matplotlib code that plots the C-alpha trace (Angstrom):
import matplotlib.pyplot as plt

x = [6.6, 9.5, 8.8, 5.2, 6.4, 8.7, 5.9, 3.6, 6.3, 7.0, 3.3, 3.3, 6.1, 5.0, 2.1, 4.6, 6.9, 5.0, 1.9, 2.0, -0.7, 1.5, 5.0, 7.7, 9.2, 12.4, 13.1, 15.6, 14.2, 14.6, 12.7, 10.0, 9.5, 9.2, 7.0, 4.6, 5.1, 5.7, 8.9, 7.7, 4.2, 2.5, 4.4, 7.8, 6.8, 5.7, 8.7, 11.1, 9.7, 9.7, 13.2, 14.7, 13.6, 16.7, 18.8, 17.4, 18.6, 22.1, 21.9, 21.0, 23.9, 26.5, 25.7, 24.7, 28.2, 27.7, 25.6, 26.8, 30.5, 30.1, 32.0, 29.3, 29.5, 31.0, 30.9, 32.9, 31.7, 31.0, 34.1, 36.2, 39.6, 41.6, 38.6, 37.8, 34.8, 37.0, 39.1, 38.6, 39.2, 39.0, 42.5, 44.7, 41.9, 41.9, 39.8, 36.6, 36.7, 34.3, 31.5, 29.9, 26.5, 24.1, 26.2, 28.7, 26.0, 25.3, 28.1, 30.9, 33.4, 32.1, 31.7, 35.0, 37.1, 37.9, 39.4, 42.9, 45.4, 42.6, 40.8, 42.2, 40.1, 37.0, 38.4, 39.6, 36.1, 34.8, 37.7, 37.0, 33.3, 34.2, 36.8, 34.0, 31.9, 34.7, 34.9, 31.2, 30.6, 32.9, 31.5, 27.8, 28.4, 29.6, 26.9, 24.1, 25.4, 25.8, 24.0, 22.1, 20.6, 19.7, 16.8, 18.6, 21.6, 19.3, 17.7, 21.1, 22.5, 19.3, 19.5, 23.2, 22.6, 19.9, 22.1, 25.3, 23.5, 21.7, 24.9, 26.7, 24.3, 25.6, 29.4, 31.2, 34.3, 35.8, 37.5, 34.3, 32.5, 35.1, 34.8, 31.0, 31.2, 33.5, 31.0, 28.1, 30.1, 30.6, 26.9, 26.0, 28.3, 25.9, 22.6, 22.6, 24.4, 21.8, 18.9, 20.0, 20.4, 17.2, 15.2, 16.5, 16.9, 13.1, 12.8, 12.9, 15.9, 14.2, 13.0, 15.9, 18.0, 15.6, 14.5, 18.1, 18.8, 15.8, 17.2, 19.4, 16.4, 15.9, 19.5, 19.3, 15.8, 17.2, 19.9, 17.2, 15.1, 18.1, 18.5, 15.0, 15.6, 18.8, 17.1, 14.6, 17.1, 19.9, 21.8, 24.2, 23.1, 19.4, 20.2, 21.9, 18.8, 16.5, 18.4, 18.6, 15.0, 14.0, 16.1, 14.0, 10.8, 12.0, 12.8, 9.4, 7.1, 8.6, 10.8, 8.0, 6.4, 9.6, 10.4, 13.7, 15.1, 14.0, 17.5, 19.1, 16.7, 17.5, 21.3, 20.9, 19.0, 15.7, 13.6, 10.2, 10.8, 11.9, 8.8, 6.5, 7.9, 7.4, 3.8, 3.2, 4.7, 2.5, -0.7, -0.1, 0.7, -2.6, -0.6, -0.8, 2.2, 1.3, 2.1, 4.2, 6.7, 9.6, 12.7, 16.2, 19.7, 21.2, 22.9, 19.9, 17.2, 15.2, 16.8, 14.7, 15.9, 13.1, 14.1, 13.5, 12.7, 15.9, 17.9, 16.2, 16.8, 20.4, 21.3, 23.9, 23.7, 25.8, 27.8, 30.5, 33.1, 35.6, 38.0, 35.6, 35.4, 39.2, 39.6, 37.7, 39.6, 36.2, 35.0, 38.5, 39.0, 35.5, 36.1, 39.4, 37.8, 34.7, 36.8, 39.0, 36.1, 34.2, 37.3, 37.8, 34.1, 33.9, 36.9, 35.2, 31.7, 32.6, 35.4, 33.1, 30.4, 32.6, 32.7, 29.2, 30.4, 32.8, 30.2, 29.5, 25.8, 22.9, 24.2, 20.7, 19.6, 22.8, 22.6, 19.0, 19.7, 22.8, 20.7, 17.8, 20.3, 21.2, 17.7, 18.0, 21.2, 19.5, 16.5, 18.6, 20.7, 17.6, 15.9, 19.0, 20.1, 18.0, 18.4, 22.2, 23.3, 25.4, 28.8, 28.4, 26.7, 29.4, 32.0, 30.4, 29.1, 32.6, 34.2, 31.6, 32.4, 36.2, 36.3, 34.5, 36.7, 39.8, 38.4, 37.6, 41.2, 42.6, 40.6, 41.5, 39.6, 38.6, 36.2, 34.1, 36.3, 35.0, 31.5, 32.6, 34.5, 31.3, 29.4, 32.1, 31.8, 28.0, 28.3, 31.0, 28.7, 25.9, 27.9, 29.4, 26.1, 24.8, 27.8, 27.5, 23.9, 24.7, 27.6, 25.4, 23.1, 26.1, 28.1, 25.3, 24.8, 28.4, 28.4, 26.3, 23.9, 26.2, 28.9, 26.9, 26.9, 30.5, 31.6, 29.4, 30.9, 34.4, 33.2, 31.6, 34.8, 36.7, 34.2, 34.7, 38.5, 37.8, 35.6, 38.4, 40.9, 38.6, 39.0, 42.8, 42.7, 40.3, 42.8, 45.5, 44.3, 41.9, 43.2, 44.9, 41.7, 39.9, 42.8, 42.9, 39.1, 39.4, 42.1, 40.1, 37.0, 38.8, 40.7, 37.4, 35.9, 38.9, 38.6, 34.9, 35.9, 37.1, 33.8, 31.2, 27.8, 25.0, 21.9, 19.1, 21.5, 20.3, 21.3, 23.2, 23.0, 26.3, 29.9, 29.4, 26.3, 27.9, 31.0, 28.8, 26.4, 29.3, 30.7, 27.4]
y = [-59.9, -57.6, -57.5, -56.4, -53.8, -52.3, -52.2, -50.4, -47.9, -47.3, -46.6, -43.9, -42.1, -42.4, -39.8, -37.0, -38.2, -39.9, -41.9, -45.5, -44.6, -42.1, -42.4, -40.8, -37.6, -36.5, -32.8, -30.4, -27.5, -24.9, -27.2, -27.9, -24.2, -23.4, -26.3, -26.7, -24.4, -20.9, -18.9, -15.9, -16.1, -15.0, -17.5, -16.3, -12.6, -13.0, -15.1, -12.7, -9.5, -11.1, -12.5, -9.4, -7.3, -8.7, -6.4, -3.4, -5.0, -5.3, -1.6, -0.6, -2.4, -1.4, 2.3, 3.2, 4.3, 7.3, 8.8, 7.0, 7.8, 11.3, 14.2, 16.6, 20.4, 22.3, 25.7, 27.9, 28.3, 31.7, 33.0, 30.1, 31.5, 30.7, 29.4, 31.1, 30.4, 30.8, 27.7, 24.8, 22.1, 21.7, 20.3, 22.7, 24.4, 24.5, 21.8, 23.3, 26.2, 24.5, 21.9, 19.5, 20.7, 18.0, 16.7, 13.9, 11.3, 12.4, 10.3, 7.9, 10.5, 12.9, 10.3, 8.4, 11.4, 10.2, 13.4, 14.8, 12.0, 9.5, 10.1, 7.1, 4.9, 5.9, 4.3, 1.4, 0.5, 0.6, -1.6, -4.1, -4.2, -5.1, -7.5, -9.3, -9.2, -10.9, -13.7, -14.1, -14.2, -17.2, -19.0, -18.5, -19.1, -22.6, -23.2, -22.2, -24.7, -27.5, -28.1, -24.9, -24.2, -20.8, -20.1, -21.7, -19.4, -16.4, -17.2, -17.4, -14.2, -12.3, -13.5, -12.5, -9.1, -8.3, -9.4, -7.7, -4.5, -4.1, -4.9, -2.2, 0.4, -0.2, -0.3, 1.2, 2.2, 2.4, -1.1, -2.9, -0.9, -1.9, -5.6, -5.6, -3.8, -6.6, -9.3, -7.4, -7.4, -11.2, -11.8, -9.1, -10.6, -13.5, -11.6, -10.3, -13.4, -15.8, -13.6, -13.1, -16.8, -17.8, -15.1, -16.0, -19.8, -20.5, -18.2, -19.5, -18.8, -16.2, -14.1, -14.7, -11.9, -9.0, -10.5, -10.7, -7.1, -5.9, -7.1, -4.0, -1.7, -3.1, -2.3, 1.3, 1.6, 0.6, 3.3, 5.9, 4.7, 4.7, 8.5, 9.0, 6.7, 8.6, 11.9, 10.8, 9.0, 11.6, 9.7, 7.0, 4.5, 4.8, 4.7, 1.3, -0.1, 1.4, -0.3, -3.6, -4.1, -4.6, -7.8, -9.2, -8.2, -9.9, -13.0, -13.4, -11.8, -12.4, -15.5, -18.0, -17.2, -17.9, -21.3, -23.1, -23.3, -26.4, -26.4, -26.8, -29.6, -31.4, -31.3, -32.5, -35.6, -34.3, -35.0, -35.1, -31.7, -30.3, -31.7, -30.3, -26.8, -27.2, -28.3, -25.2, -23.0, -24.6, -24.4, -20.8, -19.8, -21.6, -24.2, -28.0, -30.2, -33.8, -36.6, -38.4, -35.5, -35.6, -33.6, -34.7, -33.2, -32.1, -35.3, -37.4, -35.3, -37.2, -40.5, -43.4, -46.0, -48.1, -48.3, -44.7, -45.3, -47.2, -44.4, -41.8, -43.9, -44.6, -41.1, -39.6, -36.1, -33.8, -31.1, -28.9, -26.3, -23.9, -26.8, -28.4, -25.1, -24.8, -28.5, -27.9, -25.9, -24.5, -23.1, -22.2, -19.6, -18.3, -17.9, -16.0, -13.6, -13.1, -12.4, -9.9, -8.1, -7.9, -6.5, -3.7, -2.9, -2.6, -0.2, 2.1, 1.9, 2.4, 4.8, 7.2, 6.8, 7.8, 11.4, 12.0, 13.2, 15.6, 17.6, 20.1, 20.0, 18.3, 14.8, 13.2, 14.7, 13.7, 10.1, 9.9, 11.4, 9.3, 6.1, 7.3, 8.2, 4.5, 3.5, 4.7, 2.7, -0.4, 0.1, 0.7, -2.4, -4.5, -3.4, -4.0, -7.2, -9.7, -7.8, -7.4, -10.0, -10.1, -9.9, -6.8, -4.9, -5.8, -4.5, -1.2, -0.2, -0.6, 1.3, 4.0, 4.5, 4.2, 6.8, 9.4, 8.7, 9.2, 12.4, 13.6, 12.8, 15.0, 18.0, 20.7, 20.9, 24.6, 26.9, 25.5, 22.3, 21.5, 21.2, 19.2, 16.8, 16.3, 15.5, 12.9, 11.4, 11.1, 9.4, 7.2, 6.0, 5.6, 3.2, 1.2, 0.9, -0.8, -3.1, -3.9, -4.9, -7.0, -8.9, -10.8, -12.3, -12.9, -14.7, -17.1, -18.1, -18.9, -21.8, -24.9, -25.1, -27.4, -24.7, -21.6, -20.0, -20.9, -19.2, -16.2, -16.1, -15.8, -13.0, -11.3, -11.6, -10.0, -7.2, -6.7, -6.5, -3.8, -2.0, -2.2, -0.7, 2.1, 4.4, 4.1, 5.3, 8.2, 9.8, 10.0, 13.4, 14.9, 13.6, 10.3, 8.5, 9.4, 8.0, 4.8, 4.3, 4.9, 2.3, -0.2, 0.4, -0.1, -3.2, -4.8, -4.3, -5.9, -9.0, -9.4, -10.1, -13.5, -14.6, -16.6, -15.2, -16.8, -15.2, -17.9, -20.6, -23.1, -23.0, -26.3, -28.3, -30.2, -29.9, -32.8, -31.1, -27.8, -29.5, -31.6, -28.7, -26.4, -29.1, -29.4]
z = [115.2, 114.6, 110.9, 111.6, 114.0, 111.4, 108.9, 111.2, 112.1, 108.4, 107.8, 110.4, 108.6, 105.1, 105.0, 105.7, 102.9, 100.1, 99.3, 98.1, 95.6, 93.8, 92.3, 94.3, 92.9, 94.6, 94.3, 95.8, 97.7, 94.9, 92.5, 95.0, 95.7, 92.0, 91.1, 94.1, 97.0, 95.5, 95.5, 97.4, 98.6, 101.8, 104.0, 102.7, 103.0, 106.6, 107.6, 105.8, 107.5, 111.0, 110.6, 109.1, 112.1, 113.8, 111.6, 113.5, 116.7, 115.2, 114.1, 117.7, 119.3, 116.6, 116.2, 119.8, 120.4, 118.1, 120.8, 123.9, 123.2, 121.8, 123.2, 124.6, 124.3, 127.2, 128.7, 131.1, 134.6, 136.0, 137.6, 136.2, 135.9, 132.8, 130.9, 127.6, 125.4, 122.4, 123.3, 120.8, 123.5, 127.2, 127.2, 129.1, 130.9, 134.7, 136.4, 137.8, 135.3, 132.9, 132.8, 130.4, 129.0, 130.0, 132.9, 133.1, 132.6, 129.1, 127.6, 128.5, 127.4, 130.0, 132.8, 132.3, 131.3, 127.8, 126.6, 125.7, 126.4, 127.1, 123.9, 122.2, 124.5, 122.6, 119.5, 121.5, 122.6, 119.0, 117.9, 120.7, 119.7, 116.1, 117.4, 119.3, 116.1, 114.2, 116.7, 117.1, 113.3, 113.1, 116.1, 115.3, 111.6, 112.5, 115.2, 112.8, 110.2, 112.8, 116.1, 116.9, 113.5, 112.1, 114.5, 117.5, 117.0, 116.6, 119.9, 121.7, 120.3, 121.2, 124.8, 125.0, 123.4, 125.9, 128.9, 127.8, 126.7, 130.0, 132.0, 129.9, 131.3, 134.9, 134.0, 137.1, 135.1, 131.6, 131.5, 132.6, 129.9, 127.3, 128.3, 128.0, 124.6, 123.4, 124.7, 123.0, 119.8, 120.1, 120.2, 117.7, 115.2, 114.8, 114.6, 111.0, 109.8, 111.1, 110.3, 106.7, 105.9, 107.8, 105.9, 102.4, 102.4, 102.1, 99.1, 95.6, 93.3, 91.1, 94.1, 96.4, 95.0, 95.6, 98.9, 100.1, 99.0, 101.0, 104.3, 104.6, 104.7, 108.2, 109.2, 107.9, 109.3, 112.7, 112.5, 111.7, 114.6, 116.9, 116.3, 117.6, 120.6, 121.4, 121.1, 123.8, 126.1, 126.5, 129.3, 127.9, 130.6, 129.8, 126.1, 126.5, 128.3, 125.7, 122.9, 124.7, 125.5, 121.9, 121.9, 124.7, 122.9, 119.7, 121.6, 123.1, 120.6, 117.2, 117.3, 118.2, 114.8, 112.9, 111.4, 111.2, 107.7, 105.8, 104.1, 107.5, 108.4, 105.2, 105.6, 109.2, 108.0, 109.5, 106.4, 108.1, 109.7, 106.4, 104.7, 107.4, 106.7, 102.9, 103.4, 105.6, 102.9, 100.2, 102.4, 103.3, 99.7, 98.6, 96.7, 96.7, 97.5, 96.5, 98.9, 96.3, 96.3, 98.7, 99.4, 98.5, 98.5, 95.2, 94.1, 95.1, 93.4, 90.8, 92.0, 90.7, 93.2, 94.6, 98.2, 99.1, 102.8, 103.3, 101.8, 104.1, 107.2, 106.5, 105.4, 107.7, 109.0, 106.8, 108.4, 107.0, 108.0, 106.6, 106.2, 103.7, 101.8, 101.7, 100.6, 97.4, 94.7, 93.5, 96.8, 98.1, 95.4, 95.9, 99.7, 99.2, 96.8, 99.0, 102.0, 100.2, 98.6, 101.9, 103.7, 101.1, 101.1, 104.8, 105.0, 102.6, 104.0, 107.7, 106.9, 105.0, 107.6, 110.5, 109.3, 110.5, 114.0, 112.3, 110.3, 113.1, 112.7, 114.6, 115.3, 115.6, 112.3, 110.6, 111.6, 110.5, 107.1, 106.6, 107.2, 105.0, 102.2, 101.8, 100.9, 97.2, 96.8, 98.1, 95.9, 92.8, 93.2, 94.0, 90.8, 88.7, 90.5, 88.5, 85.2, 85.0, 87.5, 90.7, 89.1, 87.0, 89.8, 92.3, 90.0, 89.0, 92.4, 93.9, 91.0, 91.3, 95.0, 94.4, 91.6, 93.7, 96.6, 94.5, 93.1, 96.7, 97.7, 95.0, 96.2, 98.7, 102.0, 102.0, 100.2, 97.4, 97.3, 100.8, 99.5, 96.5, 98.7, 100.8, 97.6, 96.7, 100.1, 99.8, 96.4, 97.7, 100.5, 98.0, 95.8, 98.6, 100.4, 97.3, 97.2, 100.9, 100.4, 97.2, 98.8, 101.3, 98.7, 96.3, 99.0, 100.1, 96.5, 96.0, 98.6, 99.3, 102.3, 104.3, 104.6, 103.7, 107.1, 107.7, 104.5, 105.2, 108.7, 107.2, 104.9, 107.9, 109.9, 107.0, 107.1, 110.8, 110.3, 107.8, 110.3, 112.9, 110.4, 109.1, 112.2, 111.9, 108.3, 109.1, 111.5, 108.8, 107.6, 105.0, 101.7, 102.6, 103.8, 100.5, 98.5, 100.5, 100.2, 96.5, 96.0, 98.1, 96.0, 92.7, 94.0, 95.2, 91.8, 90.1, 92.4, 91.6, 87.9, 89.1, 90.7, 88.8, 88.0, 90.2, 88.7, 88.4, 89.5, 92.1, 95.8, 96.1, 99.3, 99.4, 98.3, 95.9, 94.5, 93.7, 92.1, 89.9, 89.1, 88.1, 85.8, 84.0]

ax = plt.figure().add_subplot(projection="3d")
ax.plot(x, y, z, "-o")
ax.set_aspect("equal")
plt.show()
């Protein structure tokens, strides 16, 4: 009786995995995508666009402080004694002799009095936000590789972003505001991380590079859109609500149409779920996935053992962590290099971007143009990525940025040299924006699926540390920051020499798979 029951149960599972009438062909996901499902068809395009919209949410929560924490313009009150319109700052002016244009509700600086001796608190809030991002990237990097999965983690961070963002809008004082920005940073640190991996993992190896590079258009597009939102919502409280509502909309309108990564299903031992996603990909792409073809992790692909069902049933769920990355000499070196390069890149990228508020022109227009100016860098690196490879591009884009930063640091800050330094800054951002884009796709290709998000989380944490340090470097003066950014760019390019090329290489699933594959 028990034997018959087992046979019946087995028959119910077999249609999803293979057919008795056909020989079993065991393929890893990359091979199945290339051979049967399609590397980047309609299914991947739709899934990629929907998932990558989360990057705009990250841009909202990250860059909203440019407008919310700005220092508004001020003016003297009629009859205000001791107030002079020629004064460069309100520091030293008599209370009641001047007022903020737009009122105290226009920004946190005006409402919480973050001026003069309290001005450091503006930078402290930004540092706390990136500190939260640093912690969140590590936490959600681990959770998305383990229990929650890529989609599950994205659901959680969207919920937290919406809650913390809305609560920030009713902050009664500065310290509550700072705490909520830290918590928002914690959840924001997992948004781009989870969205990037979820968007690129179902893409085939040949198309994965250009797809991964394209995700940053959504981040820059989010910044450009933010400038328009901030122009409409001039109060900092209403602005936080306006930038938090999209997270709620994404949660209920977009996420239901996004699938979990088949790679995550595979390493968690959920073979049927993984096969269901692969069948959906093939069907949507108008391809045919035969019943006799099943998924396998790297080291089991093309295994000819006869008892396939027994292997599937006995397969343990595979999980990994940073400890596993550090345990292997191969991935340990890669992790150290990826962390260092992301750290240097972030210092330069965020450091050069912080000068937007110091240009003295229209802030909304400046932020919009700064975001749009990154598009050509993304396009150029995407076009060259599969032609020249990840390694050469990562070297030359960092050196391109570093050289112009060094040149800008050697120039004076007045007259014609002021304009030339601005040009050097723009070219420095152009080069480092391309690097920043490239590093995400490069990093995920350096590590196997079982630890991919954990490794990417470490790289993201290093980038957040660079973002925390960038404002400190900016306040050192006019020439020193450029010189520091230049050294960081050159150093990052040198370190990239020691990374392997990953162009057209498979995405390995396990630690054993990548070690065996690299040996071959």
